[in-house]
C-alpha positions in Angstrom: 112.4 110.5 89.0 111.9 109.4 92.6 113.0 105.9 93.5 112.0 104.1 96.7 114.6 102.2 98.7 112.0 99.5 99.4 112.2 96.8 96.8 112.4 93.1 96.2 113.6 90.9 93.3 114.7 87.3 92.8 116.7 85.3 90.2 117.1 81.5 89.8 119.9 80.8 87.3 120.6 77.1 86.5 123.3 75.4 84.4 124.9 72.0 84.3 125.4 70.8 87.9 124.7 74.2 89.6 121.4 75.7 90.6 121.5 79.1 92.2 118.7 81.2 93.9 119.3 84.9 94.7 116.9 86.9 96.8 117.4 90.7 97.0 115.6 93.0 99.4 115.9 96.8 99.9 115.1 98.9 102.9 115.6 102.6 103.8 118.9 103.6 105.2 120.9 106.8 105.3 123.8 105.2 103.5 124.5 102.2 101.2 124.8 99.1 103.3 125.0 95.7 101.5 124.6 92.5 103.5 125.2 89.2 101.7 124.5 85.7 103.0 125.7 82.8 101.0 127.1 79.3 101.6 130.5 79.3 103.3 132.1 77.5 100.4 131.2 80.4 98.1 131.8 83.2 100.6 134.9 84.3 98.5 132.4 85.5 95.9 130.8 88.0 98.3 133.2 90.9 97.5 132.6 90.5 93.7 128.8 90.5 94.3 129.0 93.5 96.6 131.0 95.5 94.1 128.6 94.7 91.3 125.6 95.7 93.3 127.2 98.9 94.7 127.7 100.1 91.1 124.0 100.0 90.5 122.5 101.2 93.8 123.1 104.6 95.4 121.6 104.3 98.9 119.7 101.9 101.1 120.2 98.7 103.1 120.4 95.8 100.7 120.0 92.3 101.9 121.1 89.5 99.5 120.6 85.8 100.2 122.2 83.3 97.8 121.7 79.6 98.0 123.6 77.2 95.8 122.8 73.6 95.0 125.6 71.6 93.5 124.3 68.3 92.2 127.7 66.7 92.2 128.1 67.2 96.0 124.5 67.3 97.2 124.4 63.5 97.1 126.4 62.7 100.2 129.9 64.4 100.2 130.4 66.2 103.5 133.3 67.6 105.4 133.7 67.9 109.2 134.9 71.2 110.7 137.1 69.5 113.3 138.3 72.6 115.2 134.7 73.8 115.6 133.6 70.3 116.7 136.5 70.1 119.2 135.7 73.6 120.6 132.0 72.6 121.0 132.8 69.3 122.8 135.2 71.1 125.1 132.5 73.7 126.0 130.0 70.8 126.7 132.6 69.1 128.9 133.2 72.3 130.9 129.4 72.5 131.5 129.3 68.8 132.5 132.1 69.4 135.1 130.7 72.7 136.4 127.2 71.3 136.9 128.1 67.7 137.7 126.3 66.3 134.7 127.1 62.6 134.1 125.4 61.9 130.8 127.4 61.3 127.6 127.6 63.9 124.8 125.0 63.0 122.2 126.6 62.8 118.7 123.3 63.9 117.1 123.4 67.1 119.2 126.9 67.8 117.9 125.9 67.1 114.3 123.0 69.5 114.5 125.2 72.5 115.3 125.7 74.9 112.4 129.2 74.8 111.0 130.2 71.4 112.3 129.2 69.3 109.3 129.0 71.0 106.0 128.4 70.0 102.4 131.7 69.7 100.5 131.9 72.0 97.6 134.7 71.6 95.0 136.8 74.7 94.4 136.2 74.2 90.7 132.5 75.2 91.3 133.4 78.8 92.3 134.0 80.0 88.7 130.9 78.3 87.5 128.9 79.7 90.3 130.2 83.3 89.7 129.5 82.9 85.9 125.9 82.1 86.7 125.5 84.9 89.2 127.2 87.4 86.9 124.9 86.4 84.0 121.7 86.9 86.0 122.8 90.2 87.7 121.7 92.6 85.0 118.2 91.1 84.9 118.0 90.9 88.7 119.1 94.6 89.2 116.8 95.7 86.4 113.8 94.0 88.2 114.9 95.5 91.5 115.2 99.0 89.9 111.7 98.6 88.3 110.2 97.9 91.7 112.0 101.0 93.2 110.6 103.2 90.4 107.1 101.8 90.9 107.2 102.4 94.6 108.7 105.8 94.0 105.7 106.7 91.8 103.4 105.7 94.8 105.4 108.1 97.0 105.1 110.9 94.4 101.3 110.3 94.2 101.1 110.8 98.0 103.5 113.8 98.1 102.1 116.0 95.3 98.6 116.6 96.9 100.3 117.5 100.2 102.6 120.0 98.4 99.5 121.5 96.8 97.8 121.8 100.2 100.9 123.6 101.5 100.9 126.0 98.5 97.2 126.8 99.2 98.0 127.4 102.9 100.8 129.8 101.9 98.3 131.8 99.8 95.9 132.0 102.8 98.8 133.0 105.1 99.8 135.7 102.6 96.3 137.0 102.4 96.0 137.2 106.2 99.4 138.7 106.6 98.3 141.6 104.3 95.8 142.6 107.0 98.3 142.7 109.8 98.7 146.5 109.7 94.9 146.9 110.3 95.1 144.1 112.8 97.8 145.9 114.8 96.0 149.2 114.6 92.8 147.7 116.0 94.6 145.9 118.8 96.4 149.1 119.9 93.1 151.0 120.0 91.5 148.3 122.0 94.4 148.2 124.5 94.4 152.0 124.9 90.6 152.1 125.4 90.8 149.2 127.9 93.6 150.8 129.9 92.0 154.3 130.0 88.4 153.1 130.1 87.8 155.2 127.0 88.5 158.5 128.8 91.6 159.4 126.7 91.2 160.5 123.1 93.1 158.2 120.6 95.8 159.8 118.5 95.1 158.2 115.1 98.5 159.3 113.7 100.4 157.9 116.6 98.4 154.6 116.4 99.2 154.4 112.7 102.9 155.0 113.3 103.1 152.3 116.1 101.1 149.9 114.0 103.4 150.4 111.1 106.4 149.6 113.3 104.7 146.4 114.5 103.7 145.4 111.0 107.3 145.8 109.9 108.6 143.6 112.7 106.0 141.0 111.9 106.4 141.1 108.1 106.7 137.6 106.7 106.8 138.4 103.0 110.4 137.2 102.7 109.7 133.9 104.4 106.7 133.4 102.1 108.9 134.0 99.0 111.5 131.5 100.2 108.9 128.9 101.2 107.4 129.1 97.7 110.9 128.8 96.2 111.6 125.7 98.3 108.3 124.1 97.3 109.1 124.7 93.6 112.5 123.3 94.0 111.1 120.2 95.8 108.8 119.4 92.8 111.6 120.1 90.4 113.8 117.6 92.1 111.1 115.0 92.6 110.2 115.2 88.8 113.8 115.3 87.7 115.9 112.5 86.3 118.2 112.3 89.3 115.9 112.8 92.3 117.5 112.1 95.6 116.2 111.8 99.2 119.0 113.9 100.7 118.2 117.2 98.8 114.4 116.6 99.4 115.0 116.1 103.1 117.1 119.3 103.2 114.3 121.3 101.6 111.8 120.0 104.2 114.2 121.2 106.9 114.3 124.6 105.2 110.5 124.8 104.9 110.1 124.0 108.6 112.5 126.8 109.4 110.6 129.3 107.2 107.2 128.4 108.7 108.6 128.5 112.3 109.8 132.0 111.6 106.5 133.0 110.1 104.7 131.7 113.2 107.0 133.5 115.7 106.9 136.8 113.7 103.3 137.0 112.8 101.9 136.3 116.2 98.5 136.0 114.7 96.0 133.2 115.7 94.6 132.5 112.2 98.1 132.4 110.7 99.4 130.2 113.6 96.6 127.7 112.9 97.6 127.5 109.2 101.2 127.0 110.2 100.3 124.1 112.5 98.5 122.4 109.7 101.4 123.0 107.3 103.9 121.5 109.8 101.7 118.4 110.1 101.8 118.0 106.3 105.6 118.6 106.3 106.1 115.8 108.9 104.1 113.4 106.7 106.2 114.4 103.7 109.4 113.9 105.7 108.3 110.4 106.6 107.8 109.5 103.0 111.1 111.2 101.9 113.0 109.0 104.4 112.3 106.1 102.0 113.5 107.9 98.8 116.9 106.7 97.5 
């Protein structure tokens, strides 16, 4: 089953004096990359949360934003980060000296700076906060996974008609490739007649021999067999229980390689046109697969 890496889910657990809001977003990425933003007082919980999420998600960039409201401390208990305030004041004084500024430092300007004045959070609130987060995680991750599955079905709905178009193109290419022997015979005759102005008799046996050599050099039957095999494997993986973007992306690379070989070997205008169309579809498929987990 294909899952998209694009997803969104929220949870808002609440108990006693704590109210927590968790927002989780997923984006495509080659690897698993989890970014967590939460209040500084609860930052020690980030590793626990990261480990829990990494056990449920295989790949993608995951952005998690956690906000915590503690009704015991939201009514006026604050702490001042004195080292940060001192560093900020020192920086402002250096600017005053350098540019000969004579105004006083405004306390309101200092208070507005992030990290200078923060809400005080009692350490006892950490366990309670983690208990709330841990309790809501299964539901949050299930909702997130459901969105990934739903988006994955949309990807499948787009991919399957494109795969069918490529399969139809392979059938047409195969049909046209079957006529390459006759095509080479006719081209050889035309070239000989053009060079000799029709004054030299054509040796049909020699023409047939040379055309057979050319047809063998331009034979694309093996590439057609492999391309069909790759397409079959692509659908098999996409419909399987453990579909993954990496094997699908690998198959697209292999398909591109087979069609490139067909184009260079066949050297036939009608086959080349089909291959151009196929490669356009493969590029659209590749773009979709980039978002598969």
